[in-house]
MDAnalysis code that builds the backbone (N, CA, C; Angstrom):
import MDAnalysis as mda
import numpy as np

u = mda.Universe.empty(174, n_residues=58, atom_resindex=np.repeat(np.arange(58), 3), trajectory=True)
u.add_TopologyAttr("name", ["N", "CA", "C"] * 58)
u.add_TopologyAttr("resid", np.arange(1, 59))
u.add_TopologyAttr("resname", ["MET", "THR", "THR", "ALA", "PRO", "SER", "PRO", "CYS", "ILE", "ASN", "TRP", "CYS", "ASP", "ILE", "ASN", "PRO", "GLU", "ASN", "GLY", "TYR", "CYS", "ARG", "GLY", "CYS", "TYR", "ARG", "THR", "LEU", "ASN", "GLU", "ILE", "ALA", "ASP", "TRP", "SER", "ASP", "MET", "THR", "ASN", "SER", "GLU", "LYS", "LEU", "GLU", "VAL", "TRP", "ALA", "GLN", "LEU", "SER", "ILE", "ARG", "LYS", "PRO", "GLN", "ALA", "PRO", "GLN"])
u.atoms.positions = np.array([
    [91.765, 124.027, 78.991],
    [92.903, 123.373, 80.087],
    [93.186, 122.061, 79.247],
    [94.703, 121.964, 79.391],
    [94.820, 120.460, 78.967],
    [95.101, 119.589, 79.541],
    [94.489, 118.622, 79.362],
    [94.426, 117.132, 80.414],
    [96.088, 116.642, 80.136],
    [96.487, 115.987, 81.414],
    [97.809, 115.431, 81.577],
    [97.766, 114.441, 80.936],
    [98.988, 114.183, 79.688],
    [99.021, 112.902, 79.276],
    [99.624, 111.691, 80.121],
    [98.934, 110.841, 79.201],
    [99.767, 109.296, 80.211],
    [101.274, 109.433, 80.003],
    [101.766, 109.029, 81.436],
    [103.294, 108.702, 81.165],
    [103.609, 107.193, 80.577],
    [102.595, 106.466, 80.310],
    [103.181, 105.088, 79.969],
    [104.017, 105.234, 78.892],
    [104.932, 104.202, 78.331],
    [106.076, 104.202, 77.335],
    [105.793, 102.695, 76.872],
    [104.344, 102.496, 77.200],
    [104.346, 101.207, 76.454],
    [105.632, 99.692, 76.792],
    [106.111, 100.001, 78.131],
    [107.099, 99.125, 78.606],
    [106.244, 98.532, 79.646],
    [105.333, 97.801, 79.801],
    [104.485, 97.528, 80.978],
    [105.343, 96.281, 81.737],
    [105.720, 96.336, 82.677],
    [106.387, 95.710, 83.403],
    [106.386, 95.924, 85.012],
    [105.411, 94.870, 85.979],
    [105.801, 95.645, 87.007],
    [106.738, 95.108, 88.021],
    [107.552, 95.982, 88.931],
    [108.680, 95.151, 89.336],
    [107.552, 94.676, 90.722],
    [107.847, 93.489, 91.368],
    [107.658, 92.762, 92.230],
    [107.910, 93.371, 93.425],
    [108.701, 93.944, 93.664],
    [109.814, 94.339, 94.984],
    [109.382, 95.902, 95.704],
    [108.728, 96.391, 94.666],
    [107.971, 97.922, 94.893],
    [106.497, 98.026, 94.224],
    [106.166, 97.687, 93.640],
    [104.767, 97.496, 93.020],
    [104.870, 98.346, 91.450],
    [105.608, 98.939, 91.271],
    [106.189, 100.161, 90.092],
    [106.185, 99.252, 89.083],
    [105.569, 100.139, 87.858],
    [106.121, 99.940, 86.323],
    [107.217, 99.789, 86.145],
    [107.748, 99.295, 85.791],
    [109.419, 99.485, 85.216],
    [109.463, 100.873, 84.156],
    [108.614, 100.656, 83.513],
    [108.444, 101.683, 82.283],
    [107.629, 103.438, 82.820],
    [106.593, 103.070, 83.372],
    [106.608, 104.398, 83.799],
    [105.949, 105.099, 84.961],
    [106.642, 104.269, 86.375],
    [106.601, 104.212, 87.582],
    [105.300, 104.433, 88.212],
    [104.038, 103.663, 87.670],
    [103.113, 103.645, 88.434],
    [102.575, 102.666, 89.092],
    [101.540, 102.492, 89.600],
    [101.340, 101.042, 90.354],
    [100.033, 100.702, 89.144],
    [99.741, 99.478, 89.843],
    [98.676, 98.733, 88.814],
    [97.621, 99.455, 88.860],
    [96.816, 100.218, 89.971],
    [95.798, 100.539, 90.398],
    [95.627, 101.953, 89.848],
    [96.623, 102.593, 89.262],
    [97.144, 104.159, 88.956],
    [97.058, 103.837, 87.419],
    [97.604, 102.669, 87.050],
    [97.221, 102.375, 85.691],
    [95.913, 102.131, 85.081],
    [95.366, 101.255, 86.102],
    [93.880, 101.070, 85.583],
    [92.564, 102.112, 85.918],
    [93.041, 102.834, 87.049],
    [91.983, 104.159, 87.143],
    [92.606, 105.607, 86.022],
    [93.669, 105.479, 85.478],
    [94.006, 106.889, 84.917],
    [93.301, 107.487, 83.707],
    [92.156, 106.959, 83.156],
    [91.307, 106.989, 82.607],
    [90.252, 107.823, 83.277],
    [89.797, 107.198, 84.446],
    [88.625, 107.916, 85.431],
    [88.937, 108.825, 86.104],
    [90.426, 109.079, 86.157],
    [91.321, 110.165, 87.357],
    [91.107, 111.524, 86.799],
    [91.297, 112.292, 87.394],
    [90.778, 113.944, 87.260],
    [91.899, 114.659, 86.776],
    [91.966, 115.733, 86.388],
    [93.285, 115.777, 85.734],
    [94.344, 116.534, 87.065],
    [93.615, 116.549, 88.271],
    [94.117, 117.214, 89.308],
    [94.944, 115.619, 90.059],
    [94.233, 114.604, 89.910],
    [94.748, 113.318, 90.383],
    [95.928, 113.113, 89.316],
    [95.520, 112.956, 88.249],
    [96.982, 112.519, 87.244],
    [98.341, 113.851, 87.741],
    [97.719, 114.755, 87.652],
    [98.979, 115.529, 87.917],
    [99.865, 115.354, 89.767],
    [98.725, 115.018, 90.454],
    [99.569, 114.376, 91.478],
    [100.481, 112.847, 91.188],
    [99.957, 112.064, 90.520],
    [100.898, 110.900, 89.988],
    [101.737, 111.164, 89.440],
    [101.684, 112.306, 88.716],
    [102.838, 112.549, 87.480],
    [104.235, 113.223, 88.910],
    [103.479, 114.276, 89.726],
    [104.619, 114.181, 90.794],
    [105.282, 113.502, 91.281],
    [104.640, 112.064, 91.504],
    [105.555, 111.366, 92.398],
    [106.094, 110.207, 91.431],
    [106.247, 110.262, 90.144],
    [106.839, 109.454, 89.475],
    [108.586, 109.918, 89.495],
    [108.645, 111.161, 89.462],
    [110.309, 111.489, 89.657],
    [111.123, 110.918, 90.838],
    [110.040, 110.781, 91.768],
    [110.128, 110.197, 93.275],
    [110.670, 108.774, 93.263],
    [109.670, 108.099, 92.532],
    [109.478, 106.749, 92.226],
    [110.906, 106.404, 91.590],
    [111.067, 107.046, 90.771],
    [112.193, 106.638, 89.413],
    [113.815, 106.716, 90.043],
    [114.011, 105.482, 89.771],
    [115.552, 105.330, 90.106],
    [116.556, 106.079, 90.015],
    [117.134, 106.972, 90.571],
    [118.395, 107.961, 90.148],
    [119.399, 107.123, 89.301],
    [119.772, 107.627, 88.452],
    [120.850, 107.493, 88.213],
    [122.109, 108.052, 88.458],
    [123.212, 107.000, 88.852],
    [124.550, 107.184, 89.533],
    [125.186, 108.857, 88.997],
    [125.997, 108.819, 89.870],
    [126.496, 110.418, 89.394],
    [128.042, 110.333, 89.369],
])
């Protein structure tokens, strides 16, 4: 089984309005805990990222 990769893109800047990193859209806790998370937990975070990421106007 392959471990879920980190969504980090090396642009770390926490948005004070919503608490999400502007690069990967994780919270500070998710970033700090990433290496200790199970693969299932990482996949749960990945599932949330597309919801958190602002959608581009059509």
